[in-house]
C-alpha positions in Angstrom: -3.4 15.3 -24.3 -4.5 16.8 -20.9 -7.6 15.4 -19.3 -7.5 18.1 -16.6 -5.7 21.4 -16.0 -5.7 23.1 -12.7 -4.4 26.6 -12.3 -3.7 28.6 -9.1 -6.0 26.6 -6.8 -6.4 28.0 -3.3 -8.4 26.4 -0.5 -8.7 27.4 3.2 -10.4 25.4 5.9 -10.9 27.6 8.9 -7.7 29.4 9.5 -5.6 26.7 7.8 -4.2 27.1 4.3 -4.5 23.7 2.6 -3.9 24.7 -1.1 -1.9 27.7 -2.1 -1.7 28.5 -5.9 -1.7 24.8 -6.8 -1.1 24.3 -10.6 -1.0 20.8 -12.2 -1.9 18.9 -15.3 -3.1 15.3 -15.6 -2.7 13.8 -19.1 -4.5 10.9 -20.8 -3.5 7.5 -19.5 -0.9 9.0 -17.1 -0.4 7.4 -13.7 0.3 10.1 -11.0 0.9 9.5 -7.3 0.0 12.2 -4.7 1.8 12.0 -1.4 2.1 14.3 1.7 1.7 14.3 5.4 -1.5 13.5 7.2 -3.6 16.6 7.2 -1.7 18.2 4.3 -4.8 18.4 2.2 -4.4 15.5 -0.2 -8.1 14.4 0.1 -9.2 18.0 -0.2 -7.2 18.4 -3.4 -8.7 15.1 -4.7 -12.3 16.3 -4.0 -11.6 19.7 -5.6 -10.2 18.1 -8.8 -13.1 15.7 -8.9 -15.5 18.7 -8.7 -17.0 17.6 -5.4 -15.7 20.7 -3.6 -15.2 24.2 -5.0 -11.8 25.9 -4.5 -11.7 29.4 -2.9 -10.0 30.6 -6.1 -8.3 29.3 -9.2 -9.5 27.5 -12.3 -10.0 23.8 -13.3 -10.4 22.9 -17.0 -11.5 19.4 -17.9 -11.3 18.0 -21.5 -14.8 18.3 -23.1 -16.8 15.2 -22.4 -14.2 13.8 -20.0 -15.6 11.6 -17.1 -14.0 11.9 -13.7 -14.4 9.1 -11.1 -13.6 9.6 -7.5 -13.1 7.0 -4.7 -13.5 8.5 -1.3 -12.0 6.9 1.8 -15.5 6.4 3.3 -18.0 5.9 0.4 -21.7 6.1 1.0 -23.9 3.6 -1.0 -27.5 4.1 -1.7 -29.6 1.8 0.5 -32.0 -0.7 -0.9 -29.6 -1.9 -3.6 -27.5 -4.9 -4.2 -23.8 -5.1 -4.9 -24.6 -6.0 -8.5 -26.9 -3.0 -8.9 -24.3 -0.6 -7.7 -21.4 -2.0 -9.7 -23.3 -2.4 -13.0 -25.1 0.9 -12.9 -22.1 2.4 -14.6 -22.8 0.1 -17.6 -26.4 1.5 -18.0 -25.6 2.9 -21.5 -23.8 -0.4 -22.5 -26.7 -2.5 -21.3 -29.2 -0.3 -23.2 -27.1 -0.7 -26.4 -26.7 -4.5 -25.8 -30.5 -4.8 -25.4 -31.1 -2.8 -28.5 -28.6 -5.0 -30.5 -30.4 -8.2 -29.3 -33.8 -6.7 -30.2 -32.5 -5.9 -33.7 -31.1 -9.4 -34.1 -34.5 -10.8 -33.2 -36.3 -8.5 -35.6 -33.9 -9.4 -38.4 -34.7 -13.1 -37.9 -38.4 -12.4 -38.4 -38.3 -9.8 -41.2 -38.6 -10.8 -44.8 -38.8 -7.5 -46.8 -35.5 -6.5 -48.3 -35.9 -2.8 -47.6 -36.7 -3.4 -43.9 -33.8 -5.9 -43.7 -31.4 -3.4 -45.0 -32.6 -0.7 -42.6 -32.4 -3.1 -39.6 -29.0 -4.3 -40.6 -27.7 -0.7 -40.9 -29.1 0.2 -37.5 -27.6 -3.0 -36.0 -24.2 -2.1 -37.4 -24.4 1.3 -35.8 -25.4 -0.2 -32.5 -22.5 -2.7 -32.8 -20.1 0.2 -33.3 -21.5 2.0 -30.3 -20.9 -1.2 -28.2 -17.3 -1.3 -29.3 -16.8 2.3 -28.3 -18.3 1.5 -24.9 -15.7 -1.2 -24.3 -16.7 -4.2 -26.4 -18.8 -7.2 -26.1 -17.4 -8.6 -22.9 -17.9 -5.6 -20.6 -20.4 -7.4 -18.3 -18.2 -10.4 -17.9 -15.2 -8.2 -17.2 -17.3 -6.3 -14.6 -18.1 -9.6 -12.9 -14.5 -10.6 -12.9 -13.5 -7.3 -11.2 -16.1 -7.9 -8.5 -14.7 -11.4 -8.0 -11.1 -10.2 -7.8 -12.0 -7.7 -5.1 -13.4 -10.5 -3.0 -17.1 -9.6 -3.3 -18.6 -13.1 -3.5 -22.4 -12.7 -3.3 -23.2 -10.0 -5.8 -26.9 -10.2 -4.7 -26.2 -9.0 -1.1 -27.8 -5.8 0.0 -25.4 -2.9 0.6 -26.9 -2.4 4.0 -25.3 -5.7 5.2 -21.7 -4.6 4.1 -18.9 -3.7 6.5 -17.0 -0.5 5.9 -14.2 -2.4 4.1 -16.7 -4.2 1.8 -18.4 -1.0 1.0 -15.1 0.5 -0.1 -14.5 -2.6 -2.4 -17.9 -2.1 -3.9 -17.3 1.5 -4.6 -13.8 0.6 -6.1 -15.4 -2.1 -8.3 -17.9 0.4 -9.6 -15.2 2.9 -10.5 -13.0 0.4 -12.2 -15.9 -1.0 -14.2 -17.0 2.5 -15.3 -13.5 3.2 -16.7 -13.6 7.0 -16.4 -11.2 9.2 -18.3 -9.7 10.2 -15.0 -9.9 8.1 -11.8 -9.0 9.8 -8.5 -8.5 7.1 -5.8 -8.1 8.1 -2.2 -6.3 5.3 -0.3 -7.7 2.5 -2.5 -5.7 -0.3 -0.7 -7.3 0.3 2.7 -9.0 -2.9 3.9 -7.6 -5.0 1.1 -5.5 -8.0 1.7 -2.1 -8.6 -0.1 -3.5 -10.7 -2.9 -6.1 -8.1 -3.7 -3.7 -5.3 -3.5 -1.3 -7.0 -6.0 -4.2 -7.7 -8.3 -5.3 -4.0 -8.1 -1.7 -2.9 -8.7 -1.5 -4.9 -11.9 -4.9 -3.8 -13.0 -4.2 -0.1 -12.5 -0.8 -0.4 -14.2 -1.6 -2.6 -17.2 -5.4 -2.6 -17.8 -7.0 0.6 -16.6 -7.3 2.8 -19.8 -7.8 6.2 -18.2 -5.6 8.7 -16.3 -5.0 8.0 -12.7 -4.4 10.1 -9.6 -3.5 7.8 -6.8 -3.6 9.2 -3.2 -1.9 6.5 -1.2 0.5 5.7 1.6 1.2 2.3 0.1 4.7 2.8 -1.1 4.9 -0.4 -3.1 1.8 0.4 -5.1 3.0 4.0 -5.7 6.4 2.7 -6.9 5.0 0.0 -9.2 2.1 1.9 -10.7 2.9 5.6 -11.0 5.3 7.4 -13.4 5.1 10.8 -11.8 4.8 11.9 -8.2 3.2 15.0 -6.7 4.1 16.0 -3.2 1.7 18.3 -1.3 3.6 20.2 1.3 2.4 23.4 3.2 -0.2 24.1 0.5 2.2 23.8 -2.5 2.7 21.0 -5.0 6.1 19.8 -6.0 6.3 17.5 -9.0 8.8 14.7 -9.5 9.3 12.3 -12.4 9.0 8.6 -11.6 7.4 6.5 -9.0 7.9 6.5 -5.2 11.6 5.4 -5.3 12.5 8.0 -7.8 10.6 10.6 -5.9 12.6 9.9 -2.7 15.9 10.2 -4.6 14.9 13.5 -6.4 13.5 15.0 -3.2 16.7 14.3 -1.3 18.6 16.0 -4.1 16.2 19.0 -4.1 16.6 19.4 -0.3 20.4 19.0 -0.6 20.4 21.8 -3.2 18.2 24.0 -1.0 20.5 23.4 1.9 23.5 24.4 -0.2 21.7 27.5 -1.4 20.9 28.5 2.1 24.4 27.9 3.3 25.7 30.1 0.5 23.2 32.8 1.4 24.4 32.7 5.0 28.0 32.9 4.0 27.2 35.9 1.7 25.4 37.6 4.6 28.3 37.1 7.0 30.7 38.7 4.5 28.4 41.7 3.8 27.7 42.3 7.5 31.4 42.4 8.2 31.9 44.9 5.3 29.0 47.1 6.6 30.5 47.1 10.1 33.7 48.5 8.8 31.6 51.6 7.7 33.6 52.6 4.6 33.6 56.4 4.0 32.8 56.2 0.3 29.2 55.4 -0.4 29.1 55.4 -4.2 26.8 53.6 -6.6 28.7 50.3 -6.2 28.4 50.5 -2.4 24.7 51.2 -2.5 24.1 48.3 -4.9 26.1 46.1 -2.5 23.9 47.2 0.4 20.8 46.5 -1.6 22.0 43.0 -2.4 22.7 42.3 1.3 19.2 43.6 2.3 17.6 41.4 -0.4 19.4 38.3 0.8 18.5 39.2 4.4 14.8 39.5 3.5 14.7 36.2 1.7 13.0 33.5 3.7 15.1 30.5 4.5 13.6 27.1 3.6 11.9 25.5 6.5 13.1 22.1 7.5 10.3 19.5 7.5 9.3 18.2 10.9 10.0 14.5 11.1 8.5 12.0 13.5 11.1 10.6 15.9 10.1 7.2 17.3 12.1 5.4 19.8 11.5 2.4 22.0 14.0 0.8 24.4 13.4 -2.9 25.0 13.2 -4.3 28.5 15.6 -7.2 29.2 14.5 -10.4 27.6 14.4 -13.7 29.4 15.4 -17.1 28.1 11.8 -17.7 27.0 10.0 -14.9 25.1 7.0 -16.7 23.6 6.3 -20.3 22.9 3.3 -21.8 21.1 2.5 -25.5 20.9 -0.2 -27.2 18.8 -2.4 -24.0 18.9 -6.0 -24.4 17.6 -8.2 -21.3 17.3 -11.8 -21.3 16.2 -14.2 -18.3 15.8 -17.8 -18.3 14.8 -17.7 -22.0 14.0 -14.7 -21.7 11.7 -11.3 -23.2 12.4 -8.8 -20.5 11.7 -5.6 -22.0 13.2 -4.8 -25.7 13.2 -1.8 -27.1 15.1 0.5 -24.1 15.0 3.9 -24.2 16.7 6.3 -21.2 17.3 9.3 -20.5 19.4 10.1 -16.8 19.2 13.7 -15.8 19.4 15.2 -12.5 20.6 15.3 -9.9 17.9 13.0 -11.7 15.5 10.5 -9.6 13.6 7.8 -11.8 12.1 5.5 -10.3 9.4 2.1 -12.0 9.3 0.3 -12.1 6.0 -2.8 -13.8 4.6 -6.3 -13.1 3.3 -8.9 -11.0 5.2 -10.7 -13.2 7.6 -8.0 -15.9 7.7 -7.2 -15.5 11.4 -4.3 -13.1 11.6 -5.9 -10.8 14.2 -7.3 -13.8 16.0 -3.7 -15.1 16.5 -2.7 -11.9 18.2 -5.8 -11.9 20.4 -5.1 -15.4 21.5 -1.6 -14.4 22.5 -3.0 -11.5 24.5 -5.5 -13.9 26.2 -8.5 -12.0 24.8 -9.9 -15.1 23.1 -9.6 -18.7 24.4 -7.9 -21.3 22.1 -9.7 -24.5 21.5 -6.5 -26.4 22.1 -2.8 -26.0 22.4 -0.5 -24.1 24.8 0.8 -20.5 24.9 3.8 -19.8 27.2 4.7 -16.1 27.8 8.1 -15.7 29.3 8.4 -14.4 32.9 10.3 -11.3 31.7 8.2 -10.7 28.6 6.3 -7.4 28.5 3.8 -7.1 25.7 2.9 -3.9 23.9 -0.2 -4.1 21.6 -1.4 -1.8 18.8 -4.8 -2.8 17.4 -5.8 -1.9 13.8 -9.1 -0.2 14.9 -7.1 2.2 17.2 -9.6 1.4 19.9 -9.3 2.5 23.5 -9.0 6.2 22.6 -11.4 8.4 24.6 -12.7 11.1 22.2 -13.4 13.5 25.1 -9.8 13.8 26.4 -6.9 15.7 25.0 -4.0 14.3 22.9 -1.7 14.7 26.0 -4.1 12.8 28.3 -4.8 10.0 25.7 -1.1 9.4 25.2 0.4 9.6 28.7 -2.5 10.2 31.2 -1.5 12.6 33.9 2.2 11.9 33.7 4.6 14.8 33.5 7.6 12.8 32.2 8.1 9.7 30.0 10.9 7.2 30.6 12.7 6.1 27.5 15.4 3.7 28.5 17.9 5.7 30.6 16.4 9.0 29.5 13.5 11.0 30.9 11.6 13.4 28.7 9.1 16.1 29.5 5.7 15.0 28.0 5.6 18.1 25.7 9.0 17.2 24.2 7.9 13.5 23.9 4.7 14.4 22.0 6.6 16.7 19.7 8.5 13.6 18.5 5.1 12.4 17.2 4.6 15.8 15.4 2.2 17.2 18.0 3.1 20.8 18.7 2.1 22.4 22.0 -1.2 23.7 20.6 -2.1 20.3 19.1 -1.3 18.5 22.3 -4.4 20.3 23.8 -6.8 19.2 21.0 -9.5 16.7 21.8 -9.1 13.3 20.3 -12.4 13.8 18.6 -10.8 16.6 16.5 -8.1 14.4 15.1 -7.7 12.8 11.6 -7.2 9.1 11.2 -3.4 9.5 10.9 -3.2 11.8 13.9 -5.2 9.2 16.0 -2.7 6.5 14.8 0.2 8.7 16.0 -1.5 9.1 19.5 -1.8 5.3 19.7 1.9 5.0 18.8 2.8 7.5 21.5 0.8 5.7 24.1 2.3 2.3 23.1 5.9 3.6 23.1 5.5 5.3 26.5 5.2 1.8 28.0 8.1 -0.5 28.9 7.9 -3.7 26.8 10.1 -6.1 24.9 7.5 -7.9 22.7 5.4 -5.9 20.3 2.2 -7.2 18.7 1.1 -4.8 15.9 -2.1 -5.2 13.9 -1.9 -3.2 10.7 0.4 -0.5 12.2 0.7 1.3 8.8 -3.0 2.1 8.6 -3.6 5.9 8.2 0.1 6.8 8.7 1.8 9.1 6.2 5.0 7.9 4.5 7.3 9.9 6.7 5.9 8.5 9.9 6.0 5.0 8.3 9.7 5.4 7.7 10.2 6.5 11.3 8.2 3.5 12.5 10.3 1.1 10.4 13.5 2.6 11.7 12.3 2.2 15.3 11.4 -1.4 14.7 14.8 -2.1 13.1 16.5 -0.5 16.1 14.2 -2.2 18.7 16.1 -4.7 20.9 13.0 -6.9 21.5 10.9 -9.1 19.3 8.0 -8.2 17.0 4.9 -9.9 15.5 3.1 -7.6 13.1 0.2 -8.1 10.7 0.5 -5.9 7.6 -0.4 -5.6 4.0 2.4 -3.0 3.4 4.9 -4.9 1.3 7.5 -2.1 1.7 7.4 -2.5 5.4 7.3 -6.3 5.2 10.4 -6.2 3.0 12.3 -3.7 5.2 11.5 -5.0 8.6 10.7 -8.7 8.5 13.2 -11.4 9.4 10.6 -14.1 8.5 7.1 -14.4 7.2 4.1 -16.2 8.8 1.8 -16.9 5.9 -1.8 -18.0 6.6 -2.5 -20.5 3.9 -6.2 -21.2 4.6 -7.7 -24.3 6.2 -6.0 -23.3 9.5 -2.4 -23.7 8.1 0.2 -21.2 9.0 3.6 -21.7 7.4 6.9 -19.9 8.2 9.3 -18.7 5.6 12.7 -17.1 6.4 13.5 -13.7 5.0 11.5 -10.8 3.7 8.1 -10.8 1.9 9.9 -10.6 -1.5 12.0 -13.6 -0.6 8.8 -15.5 0.3 7.2 -14.6 -3.0 10.2 -15.4 -5.1 11.0 -18.7 -3.4 7.3 -19.9 -3.3 5.6 -18.7 -6.4 2.8 -21.3 -6.0 1.8 -19.5 -2.8 1.4 -16.3 -4.7 -2.4 -16.5 -4.3 -3.4 -17.4 -0.7 -6.1 -20.0 -0.4 -9.4 -18.4 0.5 -10.8 -19.0 4.0 -13.5 -21.6 3.9 -16.9 -20.1 3.3 -15.5 -16.6 2.7 -14.2 -16.3 -0.8 -14.6 -18.3 -4.1 -11.9 -20.8 -4.7 -10.3 -20.5 -8.1 -9.0 -23.5 -10.0 -5.4 -22.7 -8.9 -6.3 -22.4 -5.2 -8.2 -25.7 -5.4 -5.1 -27.3 -6.9 -2.9 -25.8 -4.2 -5.2 -26.9 -1.4 -5.2 -30.4 -2.8 -1.5 -30.4 -3.0 -1.0 -29.2 0.6 -3.8 -31.0 2.4 -2.7 -33.0 5.3 0.7 -31.3 5.7 1.8 -30.2 9.2 2.6 -26.6 9.8 6.2 -25.8 8.9 8.8 -23.6 10.6 11.5 -23.8 7.9 11.6 -22.9 4.2 12.5 -26.4 2.9 9.7 -28.6 1.9 9.2 -31.9 3.8 9.0 -35.0 1.8 5.5 -36.6 1.7 5.0 -39.6 4.0 1.6 -40.6 2.5 0.8 -43.5 0.3 1.1 -41.5 -3.0 3.3 -43.0 -5.7 7.0 -42.2 -5.3 8.4 -39.5 -7.5 10.1 -40.9 -10.6 13.9 -41.0 -10.6 15.8 -38.4 -12.5 16.9 -39.2 -16.0 20.3 -38.4 -17.3 19.3 -35.1 -18.9 17.5 -34.1 -15.7 20.6 -34.8 -13.6 22.6 -32.6 -15.9 19.9 -29.9 -15.7 19.9 -30.1 -11.9 23.7 -29.6 -11.8 23.6 -26.6 -14.1 20.6 -24.9 -12.5 22.5 -23.0 -9.7 24.6 -21.2 -12.3 21.6 -20.5 -14.4 19.8 -19.1 -11.4 22.8 -17.0 -10.4 22.8 -15.5 -14.0 19.1 -14.9 -13.9 19.3 -13.2 -10.5 22.2 -11.1 -11.8 19.9 -9.9 -14.6 17.3 -8.9 -12.0 19.9 -7.0 -10.0 21.1 -5.2 -13.2 17.5 -4.1 -14.1 16.8 -3.0 -10.5 20.0 -0.9 -10.5 19.0 0.7 -13.8 15.6 1.5 -12.4 17.2 3.1 -9.3 19.3 5.5 -11.5 17.8 9.1 -11.1 19.0 10.0 -14.6 16.5 7.4 -16.1 13.6 9.5 -14.9 14.6 12.6 -16.9 13.1 11.0 -20.1 9.6 10.6 -21.4 8.8 7.4 -19.5 9.0 4.9 -22.4 12.3 3.4 -21.3 11.0 3.2 -17.7 8.0 1.1 -18.8 10.2 -1.1 -20.9 12.6 -1.7 -18.0 9.8 -2.5 -15.6 8.4 -5.0 -18.1 11.8 -6.6 -18.4 12.2 -6.7 -14.7 8.9 -8.4 -14.2 9.8 -11.0 -16.8 13.2 -11.5 -15.2 11.7 -12.0 -11.8 9.2 -14.5 -13.1 12.1 -16.4 -14.8 14.0 -16.5 -11.5 10.9 -17.8 -9.7 10.4 -20.5 -12.5 14.0 -21.6 -12.3 13.9 -21.9 -8.5 10.7 -23.8 -8.6 12.2 -26.2 -11.2 15.4 -26.6 -9.1 13.2 -27.4 -6.0 11.2 -30.0 -7.9 14.3 -31.8 -9.3 16.1 -31.5 -5.9 13.1 -33.0 -4.1 12.9 -35.9 -6.6 16.7 -36.5 -6.3 16.4 -36.6 -2.5 13.4 -39.0 -2.6 15.2 -41.4 -4.9 18.4 -41.4 -2.8 20.2 -38.9 -5.0 20.1 -41.1 -8.1 
């Protein structure tokens, strides 16, 4: 059943056409992703569908009584209110009904007349049914749980004290608690750490009851949550079945078909032009029809190739020492963020840095840059190491200068390895045409500012990149170009990110901030880290910042006193705790058989992943897709459980001398 129907929507901003005859339908409980380049008009379309902006023409029909919720990128909260006030205001009707139910219960306890008792009981039953329709009896507790999951600890704080990221989380909590019939979320994962993103992903996929339109550059969230993808390109919307991965496959097939069609048209035109040049004497009906077909083919507009960002960075020669860190201790605002951290960076390594907000990830980069002074430890930068830094705030851009000046100053050429490029050609690689190169920085969108910062960074000669949330505000095409550049880069990279797609594609190892100043290193991608270390699935909260759950308290207790690690394998405890019990006969047999069992379980995961990657799967109604995703989730959990069991038995066997 449709929640919203939009027909022939058109919207212009200045002389730019953002929406051109856009027609789409959003159905009840459907999860739809909306993707497109920066500046394509995704946010404008979201606001138009939410009723916050009027289209220039077209029609929007919403189901009678349907509630539409919208999360903007920069929400504005009414001053003078607390987090609790803002989040729970969407439960005003529920609170009124609950208060009425409690009042009726009190009246029933005092009433003695049978007629009055019957009347009160009937009204109470009606109110109880109304409460069930509004979400049941636990709505307030559920709301408080959502607030906690989004990292909003003190619900009594005034909204005036919140940062921009905290304000977004409050607005997101309010929308999730209200459970509208249609939620339109514009970049909901901005300013969220990985734990919170994964919770939100699960909540939207499995628990949110309404329809969802998700405007996001987070490819993992799009792939795991959505069952249909809309692409906004040059004012038009193209629809694809399936999540982000299926969209990529289907788009590639569509573009290949368009390329074949254009090639056939060109071949036809060549043949017809040759025939026309021969100037046959007879010009009968068949010849006239042939000329008409040729003219029609000639008038048909060829599909325009999409402009793609082309990012390239040639690394300077690396020395024997790139970067060494010994016993690093970093404190900020009275909190110890890093305790005794060691690292020896090797050529070609790309280390992804993950952890909760406020745990010290950015502080580590600033310490390496010399912008904050460590409390203790030693940082050695190699003699040949040239550092390039991209900060998450995209600071240092002068709003009063042009794109060209911000990127390269007054230079006329840019040196890329052995090649020299004219500045205009260089900036076109970052999707700035000659007109846009003369725009003031103040006129740019967030994604365009990010591309200017990348252009400025890549114009430098460096061999060590420090990137703080490099994916912020970038569209998915530019993200792909950035990832390709990092994979081809001959130097080393340390990058902070919450983008799991990028972490999986680029990382050679993960530095995980575990709380309490501990940083642990895990070889491989982010998915390897999660699969091999399921107990680290929820990072410990930084002291004084977030509530500690029962699980995080258990993890902190189990890990307290351990030294920072640089390998995946766990070190045996050297404390005075009781030695692990020896393996029994059945446990030794279990340990011997576990590798084969794990191989079989991983084979099942690979099989399910292969089925989900099949484009033919997404031609159906989505029921099989959901079933396969559930099966994949269970299979991955089983692999993680088996590996954890193998590690436990292996550690006990090693501690007891293999007996």
